[in-house]
VOBA-1610 file (N, C-alpha, C; in pm, whole numbers, padded with zeros to 5 digits, always signed):
BEGIN
Lys-02999-01242+04268Lys-02861-01285+04276Lys-02828-01385+04165Glu-02921-01471+04128Glu-02896-01569+04023Glu-02874-01498+03890Ala-02949-01392+03867Ala-02933-01317+03743Ala-02795-01253+03740Asp-02751-01202+03855Asp-02618-01143+03861Asp-02510-01247+03834Arg-02530-01366+03889Arg-02430-01472+03867Arg-02424-01508+03718Gly-02537-01516+03656Gly-02543-01549+03513Gly-02473-01443+03430Glu-02497-01316+03467Glu-02432-01209+03392Glu-02282-01209+03417Gly-02245-01245+03539Gly-02103-01249+03574Gly-02030-01355+03493Lys-02094-01470+03476Lys-02031-01576+03397Lys-02014-01531+03252Glu-02115-01468+03196Glu-02106-01421+03058Glu-01999-01315+03046Ala-01991-01230+03147Ala-01891-01123+03144Ala-01751-01184+03153Asp-01737-01292+03234Asp-01607-01357+03245Asp-01569-01425+03114Glu-01666-01486+03047Glu-01638-01557+02924Glu-01613-01460+02808Gly-01673-01344+02812Gly-01661-01247+02703Gly-01518-01209+02672Pro-01443-01163+02770Pro-01305-01124+02740Pro-01219-01239+02690Arg-01244-01359+02743Arg-01167-01475+02697Arg-01194-01499+02548Arg-01319-01490+02510Arg-01354-01508+02369Arg-01286-01400+02285Gly-01288-01281+02337Gly-01226-01170+02265Gly-01077-01193+02245Arg-01012-01244+02347Arg-00868-01271+02337Arg-00841-01379+02234Arg-00921-01482+02238Arg-00902-01592+02143Arg-00921-01541+02000Ser-01028-01466+01978Ser-01057-01420+01842Ser-00954-01319+01794Ser-00898-01239+01887Ser-00798-01143+01845Ser-00669-01213+01803Ser-00634-01325+01871Ser-00514-01397+01831Ser-00538-01470+01699Lys-00659-01514+01676Lys-00692-01580+01550Lys-00697-01480+01435Ser-00738-01360+01465Ser-00757-01262+01357Ser-00638-01168+01339Lys-00521-01206+01393Lys-00403-01121+01377Lys-00370-01105+01229Gly-00380-01214+01155Gly-00357-01208+01010Gly-00457-01118+00942Glu-00581-01125+00989Glu-00685-01038+00932Glu-00656-00892+00962Lys-00608-00864+01083Lys-00574-00726+01120Lys-00459-00675+01033Asp-00356-00760+01013Asp-00244-00721+00927Asp-00291-00696+00786Ser-00378-00781+00737Ser-00431-00767+00602Ser-00513-00638+00589Asn-00596-00611+00689Asn-00676-00488+00688Asn-00587-00364+00694Ala-00480-00371+00771Ala-00387-00259+00781Ala-00319-00234+00647Lys-00282-00342+00578Lys-00218-00328+00446Lys-00316-00269+00345Val-00439-00316+00346Val-00540-00264+00255Val-00564-00117+00283Ser-00569-00081+00410Ser-00589+00059+00448Ser-00472+00145+00401Met-00351+00094+00417Met-00233+00168+00375Met-00231+00186+00223Val-00266+00082+00150Val-00271+00090+00004Val-00375+00193-00039Ala-00489+00194+00027Ala-00594+00291-00005Ala-00547+00433+00021Glu-00477+00452+00133Glu-00425+00585+00164Glu-00319+00630+00064Leu-00232+00538+00024Leu-00129+00571-00075Leu-00190+00603-00210Glu-00293+00528-00246Glu-00362+00555-00373Glu-00429+00693-00369Glu-00490+00725-00256Glu-00553+00856-00240Glu-00449+00967-00251Leu-00333+00947-00192Leu-00224+01044-00201Leu-00177+01059-00345Leu-00163+00948-00414Leu-00120+00951-00554Leu-00220+01026-00641Val-00347+01002-00618Val-00452+01073-00692Val-00441+01223-00668Lys-00420+01263-00544Lys-00409+01405-00512Lys-00287+01469-00576Leu-00175+01397-00576Leu-00054+01450-00638Leu-00070+01464-00790Ile-00130+01365-00851Ile-00153+01371-00996Ile-00249+01484-01030Arg-00351+01500-00947Arg-00446+01611-00967Arg-00374+01745-00955Leu-00282+01755-00861Leu-00204+01877-00844Leu-00121+01906-00969Val-00051+01804-01019Val+00030+01822-01139Val-00059+01862-01257Ala-00173+01799-01270Ala-00265+01833-01378Ala-00311+01978-01368Asn-00342+02022-01248Asn-00391+02159-01230Asn-00282+02263-01252Ile-00163+02239-01202Ile-00058+02339-01222Ile-00007+02337-01366Ser-00034+02229-01438Ser+00008+02221-01578Ser-00075+02311-01669Ile-00179+02366-01618Ile-00261+02457-01697Ile-00182+02583-01730Cys-00095+02623-01639Cys-00006+02738-01662Cys+00097+02698-01768Ala+00110+02776-01874Ala+00199+02741-01986Ala+00343+02724-01943Glu+00392+02813-01861Glu+00531+02805-01817Glu+00557+02680-01735Val+00468+02651-01643Val+00484+02534-01556Val+00464+02405-01636Gly+00360+02401-01717Gly+00331+02282-01796Gly+00443+02244-01890Ser+00500+02344-01959Ser+00610+02314-02051Ser+00735+02269-01975Ser+00752+02314-01853Ser+00865+02270-01771Ser+00843+02127-01721Ile+00724+02097-01677Ile+00693+01964-01624Ile+00706+01858-01732Val+00658+01887-01851Val+00659+01787-01958Val+00801+01749-01999Gln+00898+01831-01969Gln+01037+01801-02003Gln+01106+01715-01897Gln+01043+01695-01784Gln+01103+01617-01675Gln+01094+01467-01704Pro+01203+01393-01691Pro+01199+01250-01722Pro+01108+01169-01628Gly+01088+01214-01506Gly+01004+01141-01411Gly+00857+01137-01449Ile+00817+01226-01536Ile+00676+01234-01575Ile+00637+01113-01661Gln+00736+01041-01710Gln+00710+00922-01793Gln+00628+00817-01719Val+00631+00820-01589Val+00561+00719-01510Val+00409+00726-01531Leu+00360+00835-01585Leu+00215+00848-01607Leu+00162+00747-01708Val+00241+00714-01809Val+00193+00621-01912Val+00173+00481-01855Pro+00272+00420-01788Pro+00245+00289-01728Pro+00140+00295-01618Leu+00134+00408-01548Leu+00032+00424-01445Leu-00107+00426-01507Leu-00118+00483-01624Leu-00245+00483-01697Leu-00286+00339-01729His-00194+00260-01779His-00224+00121-01811His-00260+00041-01686Glu-00186+00061-01579Glu-00211-00012-01455Glu-00347+00025-01394Ser-00379+00154-01396Ser-00507+00196-01337Ser-00624+00143-01420Leu-00605+00131-01550Leu-00709+00075-01636Leu-00724-00075-01610Ala-00612-00145-01599Ala-00614-00289-01577Ala-00670-00326-01440Ser-00643-00243-01339Ser-00687-00276-01204Ser-00819-00210-01166Asn-00883-00147-01263Asn-01016-00087-01245Asn-01018+00017-01132Arg-00920+00104-01132Arg-00913+00213-01035Arg-00956+00340-01107Glu-01086+00362-01107Glu-01147+00466-01189Glu-01098+00607-01154Glu-01093+00640-01027Glu-01053+00776-00988Glu-00909+00804-01030Leu-00822+00708-01009Leu-00683+00722-01050Leu-00675+00734-01201Leu-00747+00651-01272Leu-00749+00654-01418Leu-00791+00790-01471Leu-00899+00844-01419Leu-00950+00973-01467Leu-00852+01086-01441Asn-00785+01082-01327Asn-00689+01187-01295Asn-00562+01175-01379Val-00518+01054-01406Val-00401+01034-01492Val-00433+01082-01634Val-00551+01048-01683Val-00592+01094-01816Val-00596+01246-01821Ser-00650+01307-01718Ser-00656+01453-01711Ser-00516+01513-01713Cys-00426+01456-01636Cys-00289+01507-01629Cys-00219+01491-01763Ile-00230+01374-01825Ile-00168+01351-01955Ile-00226+01446-02059Thr-00356+01467-02053Thr-00419+01559-02147Thr-00362+01699-02133Asn-00351+01747-02010Asn-00296+01881-01989Asn-00150+01889-02033Leu-00073+01786-02005Leu+00069+01788-02040Leu+00093+01764-02189Ser+00005+01690-02253Ser+00025+01660-02395Ser+00020+01785-02481Tyr-00050+01885-02436Tyr-00056+02011-02509Tyr+00085+02070-02522Tyr+00162+02066-02418Tyr+00296+02124-02418Tyr+00396+02033-02488Gly+00381+01903-02477Gly+00470+01810-02546Gly+00454+01822-02696Thr+00332+01836-02744Thr+00305+01848-02886Thr+00358+01979-02939Ser+00336+02088-02866Ser+00381+02218-02915Ser+00533+02227-02917Ser+00602+02165-02821Ser+00748+02171-02822Ser+00804+02085-02936Ala+00733+01978-02971Ala+00778+01893-03081Ala+00763+01969-03213Ser+00656+02046-03227Ser+00635+02119-03351Ser+00734+02233-03367Val+00785+02284-03256Val+00884+02390-03261Val+01022+02331-03292Gly+01037+02201-03277Gly+01164+02137-03306Gly+01237+02096-03180Gly+01171+02103-03068Gly+01234+02067-02941Gly+01243+01918-02919Gly+01184+01838-03006Gly+01193+01693-02992Gly+01088+01634-02900Gly+00997+01714-02850Gly+00891+01663-02764Gly+00937+01647-02622Gly+00843+01626-02534Gly+00874+01610-02393Gly+00899+01465-02358Ala+00936+01443-02234Ala+00965+01308-02185Ala+00841+01220-02194Leu+00725+01275-02165Leu+00602+01199-02168Leu+00574+01151-02311Glu+00589+01241-02406Glu+00565+01208-02545Glu+00664+01102-02594Arg+00791+01115-02558Arg+00893+01018-02598Arg+00861+00882-02539His+00821+00877-02412His+00791+00750-02347His+00672+00682-02412Ala+00570+00758-02444Ala+00451+00702-02510Ala+00490+00646-02646Gly+00578+00716-02717Gly+00625+00667-02847Gly+00705+00539-02834Glu+00791+00531-02734Glu+00871+00411-02710Glu+00781+00293-02675Glu+00680+00318-02595Glu+00590+00210-02555Glu+00511+00161-02675Lys+00469+00251-02762Lys+00394+00214-02882Lys+00481+00129-02974Glu+00608+00167-02990Glu+00700+00091-03073Glu+00719-00049-03016Gly+00730-00060-02884Gly+00744-00190-02819Gly+00623-00279-02842Glu+00505-00221-02839Glu+00383-00297-02864Glu+00377-00343-03009Glu+00420-00258-03101Glu+00419-00296-03242Glu+00516-00409-03268Lys+00635-00403-03207Lys+00732-00512-03223Lys+00679-00641-03162Gly+00617-00629-03047Gly+00561-00746-02980Gly+00449-00808-03062Gly+00371-00728-03129Gly+00262-00775-03213Gly+00312-00850-03335Glu+00427-00806-03392Glu+00482-00870-03510Glu+00542-01004-03476Glu+00601-01017-03357Glu+00664-01142-03317Glu+00562-01250-03289Lys+00445-01214-03244Lys+00342-01312-03209Lys+00285-01365-03336
//
């Protein structure tokens, strides 16, 4: 009976400790939830970029995608993934840009003025050159 009483006391104290620690760790739970959500969003972004890279292999689709203004986001995303050491995202963005650059270059040589991705990369390069001269 003494052993049962001892276990009963520990069992009674256990949930109280759990309640206390759960109220203390609410911030930790919120933080973990945010980290988890960011990881899931990054995984989704990687999958979408991989999809665009893969469908860009088709000449008709690739040349259409490279003309879309929204594709410009790949260049800053490349810089961000490099700066934040997100290797999987970086490799997939590089792959996507590589596949799309084929169509941007060929349309520029035909006289089409290049795709949105190519124009954005050129604008960013010009901005860096101007910034370098001012410093």
